[in-house]
Backbone as a printed PyTorch tensor [residue, N CA C, xyz], in Angstrom:
tensor([[[ 0.8350, -1.1780,  0.0000],
         [ 0.0000,  0.0000,  0.0000],
         [ 0.8790,  1.2400,  0.0000]],

        [[ 1.1170,  1.8020, -1.1920],
         [ 1.9190,  3.0100, -1.3280],
         [ 1.1030,  4.2230, -0.9310]],

        [[ 1.7200,  5.0760, -0.1160],
         [ 1.0670,  6.3310,  0.2280],
         [ 1.5490,  7.3850, -0.7470]],

        [[ 0.6290,  8.1470, -1.2470],
         [ 0.9990,  9.2270, -2.1510],
         [ 0.6770, 10.5480, -1.4790]],

        [[ 1.4120, 11.5650, -1.8790],
         [ 1.1830, 12.9060, -1.3200],
         [-0.1490, 13.4320, -1.8240]],

        [[-0.8920, 14.0870, -0.9740],
         [-2.1760, 14.6470, -1.4100],
         [-1.9520, 15.7640, -2.4280]],

        [[-2.9070, 15.9210, -3.3100],
         [-2.8220, 16.9540, -4.3470],
         [-3.1370, 18.3420, -3.8030]],

        [[-3.9490, 18.4110, -2.7610],
         [-4.3830, 19.6920, -2.2120],
         [-3.2470, 20.3200, -1.3860]],

        [[-2.7770, 21.5450, -1.7650],
         [-1.6860, 22.1980, -1.0110],
         [-2.0190, 22.4120,  0.4650]],

        [[-3.2620, 22.7200,  0.7790],
         [-3.6450, 22.9270,  2.1830],
         [-3.4940, 21.6380,  2.9770]],

        [[-3.8390, 20.5240,  2.3470],
         [-3.7130, 19.2340,  3.0260],
         [-2.2350, 18.8560,  3.1840]],

        [[-1.4240, 19.1770,  2.1830],
         [ 0.0140, 18.9400,  2.2790],
         [ 0.5990, 19.7320,  3.4530]],

        [[ 0.2120, 21.0060,  3.5580],
         [ 0.6960, 21.8570,  4.6490],
         [ 0.2780, 21.2930,  5.9940]],

        [[-0.9540, 20.8040,  6.0640],
         [-1.4660, 20.2280,  7.3150],
         [-0.6380, 19.0030,  7.7120]],

        [[-0.2990, 18.1590,  6.7510],
         [ 0.4870, 16.9630,  7.0500],
         [ 1.9010, 17.3370,  7.5110]],

        [[ 2.4790, 18.3390,  6.8740],
         [ 3.8250, 18.7800,  7.2680],
         [ 3.8030, 19.3230,  8.6840]],

        [[ 2.7920, 20.1240,  9.0300],
         [ 2.6980, 20.7020, 10.3680],
         [ 2.5400, 19.6250, 11.4320]],

        [[ 1.8820, 18.5100, 11.0910],
         [ 1.7020, 17.4300, 12.0590],
         [ 3.0380, 16.7670, 12.4020]],

        [[ 4.0010, 16.8370, 11.4810],
         [ 5.3180, 16.2610, 11.7430],
         [ 6.0760, 17.0530, 12.7990]],

        [[ 5.8000, 18.3510, 12.8700],
         [ 6.5350, 19.2260, 13.7690],
         [ 5.8200, 19.3490, 15.1030]],

        [[ 6.5990, 19.4060, 16.1540],
         [ 6.0300, 19.5910, 17.4810],
         [ 6.3620, 20.9710, 18.0160]],

        [[ 7.5430, 21.4560, 17.7120],
         [ 7.9990, 22.7040, 18.3020],
         [ 8.4700, 23.6810, 17.2350]],

        [[ 8.1910, 24.9240, 17.4940],
         [ 8.7500, 26.0170, 16.7190],
         [ 9.6410, 26.7690, 17.6920]],

        [[10.9220, 26.8610, 17.3780],
         [11.9000, 27.4630, 18.2680],
         [12.4560, 28.7140, 17.6120]],

        [[12.4880, 29.8010, 18.3670],
         [13.0880, 31.0240, 17.8500],
         [14.4430, 31.2040, 18.5110]],

        [[15.4610, 31.3230, 17.7010],
         [16.8210, 31.5090, 18.1920],
         [17.2220, 32.9470, 17.9590]],

        [[17.9150, 33.5190, 18.9340],
         [18.5080, 34.8350, 18.7040],
         [19.8410, 34.8750, 19.4110]],

        [[20.7880, 35.4620, 18.7430],
         [22.1330, 35.5020, 19.2740],
         [22.9410, 36.5290, 18.5130]],

        [[23.9480, 37.0490, 19.1680],
         [24.8780, 37.9490, 18.4930],
         [25.5830, 37.2140, 17.3700]],

        [[25.7120, 35.9320, 17.5000],
         [26.4630, 35.1730, 16.5130],
         [25.6640, 34.9650, 15.2280]],

        [[24.4080, 35.3690, 15.2070],
         [23.5820, 35.2530, 14.0100],
         [23.4830, 36.6100, 13.3250]],

        [[24.5610, 37.0750, 12.7580],
         [24.5890, 38.3310, 11.9910],
         [23.9160, 39.4680, 12.7310]],

        [[24.5190, 39.8920, 13.7800],
         [23.9150, 40.9600, 14.5770],
         [22.9370, 40.3620, 15.5580]],

        [[21.8720, 41.0630, 15.8110],
         [20.8650, 40.5840, 16.7610],
         [19.6630, 40.0170, 16.0140]],

        [[19.9170, 39.2100, 15.0100],
         [18.8320, 38.6690, 14.2110],
         [18.2100, 37.4570, 14.8940]],

        [[17.0610, 37.0690, 14.3900],
         [16.3400, 35.9240, 14.9370],
         [16.1040, 34.9120, 13.8170]],

        [[16.1410, 33.6400, 14.1740],
         [15.9180, 32.5600, 13.2240],
         [14.8770, 31.6320, 13.8160]],

        [[13.9110, 31.2030, 13.0040],
         [12.9290, 30.2240, 13.4630],
         [13.3290, 28.8510, 12.9620]],

        [[13.2810, 27.8670, 13.8460],
         [13.5760, 26.4820, 13.4990],
         [12.3440, 25.6540, 13.8230]],

        [[12.0710, 24.6920, 12.9860],
         [10.9680, 23.7770, 13.2240],
         [11.5550, 22.4100, 13.4910]],

        [[11.2010, 21.8350, 14.6290],
         [11.8090, 20.5800, 15.0550],
         [10.8050, 19.4370, 14.9400]],

        [[11.2780, 18.3180, 14.4250],
         [10.4530, 17.1270, 14.3480],
         [10.2370, 16.5620, 15.7340]],

        [[ 9.0800, 15.9490, 15.9340],
         [ 8.7650, 15.3550, 17.2290],
         [ 9.8260, 14.3420, 17.6450]],

        [[10.3140, 13.5620, 16.6780],
         [11.2990, 12.5250, 16.9870],
         [12.6620, 13.1160, 17.3700]],

        [[12.9240, 14.3570, 16.9950],
         [14.2310, 14.9690, 17.2560],
         [14.3280, 15.5910, 18.6460]],

        [[13.2240, 15.6720, 19.3530],
         [13.2080, 16.3310, 20.6560],
         [13.6720, 15.3660, 21.7360]],

        [[14.5880, 15.8450, 22.5420],
         [15.0720, 15.0750, 23.6770],
         [15.1030, 16.0040, 24.8790]],

        [[14.5530, 15.5830, 25.9690],
         [14.5190, 16.4110, 27.1630],
         [15.8510, 16.2580, 27.8940]],

        [[16.4460, 17.3940, 28.2060],
         [17.6890, 17.3990, 28.9780],
         [17.5070, 18.3510, 30.1450]],

        [[18.3110, 18.1890, 31.1460],
         [18.2080, 19.0800, 32.2950],
         [18.7470, 20.4530, 31.9400]],

        [[18.2730, 21.4560, 32.6560],
         [18.7900, 22.8040, 32.4570],
         [20.2400, 22.8410, 32.9090]],

        [[21.0070, 23.6860, 32.2320],
         [22.4110, 23.8500, 32.6180],
         [22.4970, 24.6060, 33.9340]],

        [[23.4640, 24.2230, 34.7220],
         [23.7940, 24.9820, 35.9100],
         [24.5280, 26.2320, 35.4330]],

        [[24.4770, 27.3000, 36.2020],
         [25.1570, 28.5350, 35.8020],
         [26.6430, 28.2850, 35.5710]],

        [[27.2310, 27.4520, 36.3920],
         [28.6660, 27.1660, 36.2460],
         [28.9900, 26.4440, 34.9410]],

        [[27.9940, 25.8390, 34.3000],
         [28.2040, 25.1230, 33.0390],
         [27.9570, 26.0040, 31.8170]],

        [[27.4530, 27.2080, 32.0360],
         [27.0810, 28.0840, 30.9250],
         [28.2780, 28.8390, 30.3670]],

        [[28.1940, 29.1180, 29.0780],
         [29.1960, 29.9720, 28.4430],
         [28.9180, 31.4190, 28.8470]],

        [[29.8300, 32.3090, 28.4950],
         [29.6400, 33.7300, 28.8040],
         [28.3500, 34.2370, 28.1650]],

        [[28.0990, 33.8920, 26.9100],
         [26.8860, 34.3330, 26.2170],
         [25.6360, 33.8020, 26.9060]],

        [[25.6470, 32.5390, 27.2940],
         [24.4850, 31.9450, 27.9670],
         [24.2290, 32.6140, 29.3150]],

        [[25.2920, 32.9590, 30.0310],
         [25.1290, 33.6410, 31.3090],
         [24.5170, 35.0270, 31.1180]],

        [[24.9630, 35.7400, 30.0950],
         [24.4070, 37.0630, 29.8140],
         [22.9260, 36.9360, 29.4620]],

        [[22.5940, 35.9710, 28.6100],
         [21.1880, 35.7720, 28.2310],
         [20.3430, 35.3860, 29.4360]],

        [[20.8790, 34.5360, 30.3170],
         [20.1780, 34.1690, 31.5540],
         [19.9210, 35.4240, 32.4020]],

        [[20.9440, 36.2480, 32.5430],
         [20.8180, 37.4710, 33.3410],
         [19.8030, 38.4320, 32.7350]],

        [[19.7650, 38.5140, 31.4230],
         [18.7840, 39.3760, 30.7690],
         [17.3620, 38.8890, 31.0230]],

        [[17.1680, 37.5690, 31.0420],
         [15.8400, 37.0210, 31.3630],
         [15.4750, 37.2990, 32.8280]],

        [[16.4580, 37.1420, 33.7210],
         [16.2330, 37.4470, 35.1430],
         [15.8320, 38.9160, 35.3050]],

        [[16.5310, 39.7840, 34.6030],
         [16.2580, 41.2210, 34.6760],
         [14.8330, 41.5140, 34.2020]],

        [[14.4360, 40.9130, 33.0900],
         [13.0840, 41.1350, 32.5620],
         [12.0250, 40.6790, 33.5710]],

        [[12.2670, 39.5630, 34.2230],
         [11.3280, 39.0830, 35.2560],
         [11.3080, 40.0260, 36.4490]],

        [[12.4790, 40.5260, 36.8210],
         [12.5730, 41.4380, 37.9660],
         [11.8240, 42.7320, 37.7140]],

        [[11.9100, 43.2390, 36.4980],
         [11.2010, 44.4780, 36.1550],
         [ 9.7060, 44.3070, 36.3950]],

        [[ 9.1750, 43.1640, 35.9940],
         [ 7.7280, 42.9010, 36.1600],
         [ 7.3300, 42.8900, 37.6360]],

        [[ 8.0830, 42.1790, 38.4600],
         [ 7.6940, 42.0850, 39.8690],
         [ 7.9780, 43.3900, 40.6100]],

        [[ 8.9900, 44.1440, 40.1760],
         [ 9.2490, 45.4490, 40.7910],
         [ 8.0550, 46.3770, 40.5600]],

        [[ 7.4930, 46.3570, 39.3590],
         [ 6.3300, 47.1910, 39.0500],
         [ 5.1310, 46.8350, 39.9360]],

        [[ 5.0920, 45.5920, 40.3940],
         [ 4.0300, 45.1420, 41.2990],
         [ 4.3980, 45.3920, 42.7620]],

        [[ 5.4960, 46.1010, 42.9790],
         [ 5.9970, 46.4650, 44.3090],
         [ 6.3580, 45.2510, 45.1660]],

        [[ 6.7750, 44.1960, 44.5020],
         [ 7.2670, 43.0020, 45.1940],
         [ 8.7960, 43.1150, 45.2420]],

        [[ 9.2460, 43.9950, 46.1280],
         [10.6540, 44.3900, 46.1390],
         [11.6080, 43.2740, 46.5210]],

        [[11.2220, 42.4040, 47.4450],
         [12.1120, 41.3080, 47.8360],
         [12.2970, 40.3350, 46.6810]],

        [[11.2150, 40.0020, 46.0030],
         [11.3150, 39.0910, 44.8670],
         [12.1270, 39.7340, 43.7380]],

        [[11.9070, 41.0180, 43.4890],
         [12.6800, 41.7270, 42.4620],
         [14.1600, 41.7440, 42.8460]],

        [[14.4620, 42.0010, 44.1160],
         [15.8450, 41.9980, 44.5820],
         [16.4900, 40.6360, 44.3370]],

        [[15.7850, 39.5700, 44.6540],
         [16.3220, 38.2260, 44.4310],
         [16.6660, 38.0010, 42.9580]],

        [[15.7880, 38.4600, 42.0690],
         [16.0120, 38.2900, 40.6400],
         [17.1790, 39.1500, 40.1430]],

        [[17.2070, 40.4190, 40.5580],
         [18.3140, 41.2930, 40.1510],
         [19.6450, 40.7630, 40.6940]],

        [[19.6530, 40.3530, 41.9550],
         [20.8850, 39.8230, 42.5620],
         [21.3250, 38.5490, 41.8450]],

        [[20.3650, 37.7110, 41.4790],
         [20.6860, 36.4950, 40.7250],
         [21.2880, 36.8110, 39.3670]],

        [[20.7680, 37.8530, 38.7340],
         [21.3020, 38.2770, 37.4340],
         [22.7420, 38.7610, 37.5850]],

        [[23.0020, 39.5490, 38.6170],
         [24.3590, 40.0480, 38.8620],
         [25.2980, 38.8880, 39.1730]],

        [[24.8690, 37.9990, 40.0510],
         [25.7200, 36.8690, 40.4350],
         [26.0450, 35.9560, 39.2490]],

        [[25.0890, 35.8050, 38.3290],
         [25.3000, 34.9130, 37.1850],
         [26.4190, 35.3930, 36.2750]],

        [[26.6170, 36.7000, 36.2030],
         [27.6510, 37.2280, 35.2900],
         [28.8580, 37.8240, 36.0090]],

        [[28.8350, 37.8220, 37.3260],
         [29.9100, 38.4800, 38.0800],
         [31.2950, 37.9280, 37.7620]],

        [[31.4340, 36.6440, 37.7140],
         [32.7570, 36.0470, 37.5220],
         [32.8810, 35.3560, 36.1640]],

        [[32.2860, 35.9360, 35.1520],
         [32.3490, 35.3530, 33.8160],
         [33.7980, 35.3360, 33.3410]],

        [[34.2030, 34.1870, 32.8750],
         [35.5370, 34.0320, 32.3010],
         [35.3990, 34.0870, 30.7870]],

        [[35.9180, 35.1500, 30.1860],
         [35.8350, 35.2820, 28.7390],
         [36.9340, 34.4690, 28.0890]],

        [[36.6180, 33.9300, 26.9250],
         [37.6260, 33.2350, 26.1340],
         [37.5490, 33.7540, 24.7040]],

        [[38.1940, 33.0810, 23.7990],
         [38.2440, 33.5390, 22.4060],
         [36.8560, 33.5900, 21.7750]],

        [[35.9210, 32.7920, 22.2860],
         [34.5740, 32.7830, 21.7010],
         [33.6920, 33.9140, 22.2350]],

        [[34.1410, 34.6450, 23.2430],
         [33.3540, 35.7590, 23.7910],
         [33.5100, 36.9790, 22.8880]],

        [[32.4000, 37.3870, 22.2970],
         [32.4510, 38.5400, 21.4000],
         [32.3940, 39.8390, 22.2060]],

        [[32.7740, 40.9290, 21.5610],
         [32.6650, 42.2320, 22.2070],
         [31.2070, 42.5720, 22.4870]],

        [[30.3070, 42.0870, 21.6590],
         [28.8740, 42.3120, 21.8850],
         [28.4290, 41.6470, 23.1850]],

        [[28.9240, 40.4280, 23.4280],
         [28.6090, 39.7320, 24.6780],
         [29.1510, 40.5220, 25.8610]],

        [[30.3400, 41.0340, 25.7310],
         [30.9540, 41.8220, 26.8030],
         [30.1730, 43.1170, 27.0430]],

        [[29.7000, 43.7440, 25.9660],
         [28.9010, 44.9660, 26.1080],
         [27.5800, 44.6590, 26.8090]],

        [[26.9360, 43.5630, 26.4100],
         [25.6860, 43.1690, 27.0720],
         [25.9270, 42.8660, 28.5470]],

        [[27.0710, 42.2540, 28.8510],
         [27.4070, 41.9490, 30.2360],
         [27.5290, 43.2320, 31.0600]],

        [[28.2140, 44.2240, 30.5280],
         [28.3650, 45.4920, 31.2510],
         [26.9940, 46.1330, 31.4850]],

        [[26.1730, 46.1470, 30.4400],
         [24.8460, 46.7670, 30.5660],
         [23.9970, 46.0610, 31.6250]],

        [[23.9860, 44.7420, 31.6060],
         [23.1540, 44.0060, 32.5640],
         [23.7180, 44.1290, 33.9790]],

        [[25.0430, 44.1540, 34.1170],
         [25.6440, 44.3010, 35.4470],
         [25.3240, 45.6580, 36.0570]],

        [[25.4680, 46.7240, 35.2770],
         [25.2290, 48.0690, 35.8030],
         [23.7520, 48.2570, 36.1370]],

        [[22.8790, 47.9200, 35.1900],
         [21.4450, 48.1590, 35.4360],
         [20.9170, 47.2820, 36.5630]],

        [[21.3310, 46.0270, 36.6030],
         [20.8410, 45.1420, 37.6670],
         [21.4230, 45.5220, 39.0210]],

        [[22.6650, 45.9950, 39.0520],
         [23.2410, 46.4540, 40.3250],
         [22.4750, 47.6650, 40.8440]],

        [[22.2460, 48.6470, 39.9750],
         [21.4860, 49.8280, 40.4000],
         [20.0510, 49.4760, 40.7860]],

        [[19.4330, 48.5760, 40.0300],
         [18.0530, 48.1970, 40.3440],
         [17.9780, 47.3740, 41.6320]],

        [[18.9790, 46.5400, 41.8810],
         [19.0330, 45.8130, 43.1580],
         [19.1910, 46.8040, 44.3040]],

        [[20.0070, 47.8370, 44.0880],
         [20.1740, 48.8810, 45.1110],
         [18.8480, 49.5940, 45.3660]],

        [[18.0980, 49.8550, 44.3190],
         [16.7860, 50.4940, 44.4680],
         [15.8450, 49.6060, 45.2780]],

        [[15.8600, 48.3090, 45.0110],
         [15.0340, 47.3760, 45.7910],
         [15.4420, 47.4010, 47.2680]],

        [[16.7390, 47.3960, 47.5160],
         [17.2280, 47.4450, 48.8940],
         [16.7760, 48.7350, 49.5740]],

        [[16.7970, 49.8380, 48.8370],
         [16.3420, 51.1130, 49.4010],
         [14.8560, 51.0330, 49.7600]],

        [[14.0690, 50.4370, 48.8960],
         [12.6450, 50.2840, 49.1820],
         [12.4140, 49.4130, 50.4140]],

        [[13.3140, 48.4600, 50.6380],
         [13.2130, 47.5650, 51.7890],
         [13.9600, 48.1060, 53.0110]],

        [[14.5220, 49.3290, 52.8820],
         [15.2790, 49.9900, 53.9640],
         [16.4970, 49.1810, 54.3820]],

        [[17.1170, 48.5020, 53.4280],
         [18.3330, 47.7220, 53.6770],
         [19.4970, 48.5120, 53.0840]],

        [[19.8590, 49.5730, 53.7900],
         [20.8080, 50.5540, 53.2750],
         [22.2170, 50.0380, 53.0300]],

        [[22.7930, 49.2210, 53.9140],
         [24.1550, 48.7300, 53.6160],
         [24.2200, 47.9470, 52.2930]],

        [[23.1990, 47.1370, 52.0310],
         [23.1600, 46.3910, 50.7720],
         [22.9460, 47.3320, 49.5940]],

        [[22.0980, 48.3410, 49.7700],
         [21.8520, 49.3110, 48.7010],
         [23.1600, 49.9960, 48.3080]],

        [[23.9260, 50.3860, 49.3010],
         [25.2100, 51.0440, 49.0380],
         [26.1540, 50.1110, 48.2920]],

        [[26.2040, 48.8570, 48.7120],
         [27.0950, 47.8750, 48.0790],
         [26.7490, 47.7160, 46.5920]],

        [[25.4780, 47.5490, 46.2780],
         [25.0710, 47.3770, 44.8770],
         [25.3330, 48.6380, 44.0570]],

        [[25.0420, 49.8020, 44.6200],
         [25.2630, 51.0600, 43.9000],
         [26.7570, 51.2880, 43.6540]],

        [[27.5900, 50.9570, 44.6420],
         [29.0440, 51.0870, 44.4550],
         [29.5440, 50.1320, 43.3670]],

        [[28.9510, 48.9560, 43.2990],
         [29.3090, 47.9900, 42.2530],
         [29.0320, 48.5980, 40.8770]],

        [[27.8810, 49.2490, 40.7200],
         [27.5500, 49.8970, 39.4400],
         [28.5590, 50.9990, 39.1200]],

        [[28.9340, 51.7850, 40.1240],
         [29.9000, 52.8650, 39.9030],
         [31.2630, 52.3400, 39.4650]],

        [[31.7190, 51.2560, 40.0560],
         [33.0050, 50.6640, 39.6780],
         [32.9820, 50.2850, 38.1920]],

        [[31.8910, 49.6760, 37.7640],
         [31.7730, 49.2780, 36.3610],
         [31.7150, 50.4940, 35.4380]],

        [[30.9580, 51.5070, 35.8410],
         [30.8500, 52.7170, 35.0260],
         [32.1840, 53.4510, 34.9380]],

        [[32.9300, 53.4850, 36.0460],
         [34.2570, 54.1190, 36.0290],
         [35.1990, 53.3820, 35.0790]],

        [[35.1490, 52.0480, 35.1130],
         [35.9940, 51.2540, 34.2180],
         [35.6110, 51.5050, 32.7590]],

        [[34.3210, 51.5750, 32.4960],
         [33.8510, 51.8350, 31.1350],
         [34.2380, 53.2370, 30.6780]],

        [[34.1250, 54.2090, 31.5820],
         [34.4940, 55.5850, 31.2550],
         [35.9750, 55.6730, 30.8710]],

        [[36.7960, 54.8700, 31.5120],
         [38.2180, 54.8460, 31.1940],
         [38.5120, 54.2420, 29.8310]],

        [[37.5300, 53.5510, 29.2660],
         [37.7140, 52.9130, 27.9540],
         [36.7580, 53.5100, 26.9130]],

        [[36.4260, 54.7790, 27.1210],
         [35.5410, 55.4780, 26.1800],
         [36.1220, 55.4200, 24.7760]],

        [[35.2550, 55.1610, 23.8070],
         [35.6870, 55.1120, 22.4140],
         [36.2390, 53.7680, 21.9810]],

        [[36.4330, 52.8610, 22.9290],
         [36.9380, 51.5340, 22.5850],
         [35.7500, 50.6270, 22.2550]],

        [[36.0340, 49.3680, 21.9280],
         [35.0200, 48.4550, 21.3890],
         [33.7250, 48.3740, 22.1860]],

        [[33.8170, 48.0750, 23.4710],
         [32.6080, 47.8560, 24.2690],
         [31.8040, 49.1420, 24.3820]],

        [[32.4540, 50.2470, 24.6560],
         [31.7710, 51.5450, 24.7290],
         [31.1010, 51.8640, 23.3990]],

        [[31.7840, 51.6020, 22.2990],
         [31.2380, 51.8690, 20.9700],
         [30.0000, 51.0300, 20.7110]],

        [[30.0170, 49.7680, 21.0960],
         [28.8530, 48.8960, 20.9140],
         [27.6900, 49.3840, 21.7630]],

        [[27.9620, 49.7590, 22.9990],
         [26.8920, 50.2380, 23.8790],
         [26.2320, 51.5010, 23.3340]],

        [[27.0050, 52.3630, 22.7050],
         [26.4700, 53.6460, 22.2480],
         [26.0730, 53.6450, 20.7750]],

        [[26.2970, 52.5410, 20.0620],
         [25.9050, 52.4610, 18.6520],
         [24.3990, 52.2940, 18.5320]],

        [[23.8780, 52.7470, 17.4150],
         [22.4580, 52.6240, 17.1040],
         [22.0770, 51.1410, 17.0630]],

        [[20.8680, 50.8180, 17.5190],
         [20.4060, 49.4250, 17.5180],
         [20.3360, 48.8680, 16.0980]],

        [[20.0720, 49.7230, 15.1130],
         [20.0310, 49.2530, 13.7260],
         [21.4050, 48.7930, 13.2620]],

        [[22.4360, 49.3210, 13.8760],
         [23.8030, 48.9360, 13.5380],
         [24.2930, 47.7840, 14.4190]],

        [[23.4010, 47.2130, 15.2230],
         [23.7740, 46.0990, 16.0830],
         [24.2170, 46.5010, 17.4710]],

        [[24.1180, 47.7840, 17.8040],
         [24.5170, 48.2600, 19.1260],
         [23.3570, 48.2400, 20.1070]],

        [[23.6010, 48.7790, 21.2800],
         [22.5880, 48.8100, 22.3360],
         [21.7540, 50.0890, 22.3100]],

        [[22.2250, 51.0930, 21.5950],
         [21.4570, 52.3280, 21.4650],
         [21.4740, 53.2200, 22.6940]],

        [[22.4710, 53.0560, 23.5390],
         [22.5920, 53.9020, 24.7200],
         [23.4210, 55.1380, 24.3580]],

        [[23.3130, 56.1650, 25.1510],
         [24.1420, 57.3440, 24.9230],
         [24.9890, 57.6010, 26.1710]],

        [[26.0240, 58.4040, 26.0070],
         [26.8930, 58.7080, 27.1440],
         [26.1260, 59.3780, 28.2830]],

        [[25.1060, 60.1750, 27.9440],
         [24.3190, 60.8370, 28.9810],
         [23.6160, 59.8070, 29.8610]],

        [[23.1690, 58.7130, 29.2610],
         [22.5180, 57.6580, 30.0420],
         [23.5600, 56.8750, 30.8380]],

        [[24.6420, 56.4740, 30.1500],
         [25.6830, 55.6690, 30.8000],
         [26.3570, 56.4160, 31.9430]],

        [[26.8850, 57.5990, 31.6250],
         [27.7230, 58.3040, 32.5920],
         [26.9880, 59.4250, 33.3070]],

        [[25.7510, 59.6650, 32.9140],
         [24.9320, 60.6660, 33.5800],
         [23.8850, 59.9860, 34.4470]],

        [[22.8220, 59.5220, 33.8010],
         [21.6750, 58.9520, 34.5240],
         [22.0590, 57.7780, 35.4190]],

        [[22.7900, 56.7970, 34.8650],
         [23.1260, 55.6220, 35.6680],
         [24.0710, 55.9700, 36.8070]],

        [[25.0360, 56.8600, 36.5480],
         [25.9860, 57.2590, 37.5960],
         [25.2590, 58.0550, 38.6820]],

        [[24.3990, 58.9880, 38.2870],
         [23.6510, 59.7980, 39.2550],
         [22.7570, 58.9100, 40.1140]],

        [[22.1180, 57.9250, 39.4900],
         [21.2750, 57.0010, 40.2540],
         [22.1060, 56.3070, 41.3330]],

        [[23.3000, 55.8640, 40.9740],
         [24.1800, 55.2070, 41.9530],
         [24.5390, 56.1520, 43.0930]],

        [[24.9290, 57.3790, 42.7560],
         [25.3010, 58.3540, 43.7870],
         [24.1220, 58.6850, 44.6970]],

        [[22.9370, 58.8220, 44.1470],
         [21.7560, 59.1150, 44.9620],
         [21.4820, 57.9770, 45.9390]],

        [[21.5720, 56.7480, 45.4510],
         [21.3230, 55.5990, 46.3290],
         [22.3670, 55.5040, 47.4410]],

        [[23.6130, 55.8020, 47.1090],
         [24.6710, 55.7940, 48.1280],
         [24.4070, 56.8890, 49.1550]],

        [[24.0770, 58.0920, 48.6940],
         [23.8220, 59.2260, 49.5890],
         [22.6390, 58.9370, 50.5090]],

        [[21.5940, 58.3370, 49.9650],
         [20.4290, 58.0140, 50.7970],
         [20.7500, 56.9970, 51.8830]],

        [[21.7140, 56.1050, 51.5610],
         [22.0520, 55.0530, 52.5170],
         [23.0360, 55.4580, 53.5960]],

        [[23.6370, 56.6480, 53.4610],
         [24.6340, 57.0540, 54.4640],
         [24.0310, 57.8900, 55.5550]]])
């Protein structure tokens, strides 16, 4: 009993879709900038594996993990769940704090790491301030300042250029006023409030 393909294109499409179980969207700096690719996976190709421990992640994976933590923290912070937001921001900072870069770490990954470290440190400090935990607020705000000072010392170099480049050009679209003005002032205000 030979099976033949149906003549109707809609029926052909329906049969093809039944073969697939998952549609996966990939995005990475390694895909020509910040582009996205959709992959369709066959049901038979799916294998469940455990999530990687942070210590097993590459620098890029740690940055992406931290960015997801940050996005979750923003949501709970808006709901005034400051302790939960603090846990998420602190987790994001801890995930990238001791990243060991190697030859596969791109400057884009390093730029994303700086951005997530500074913003999550300042936001963790803000959560601590809301919870009246001033010594911790100062510690997180000082951490952001250390990173900003290091970045300021490398103005015009690769990472700074990526952070300040237009998003259409593959950059983060930040400006020096935000990096060295707004973010630095936020850190100083949090430190001053805690003293």
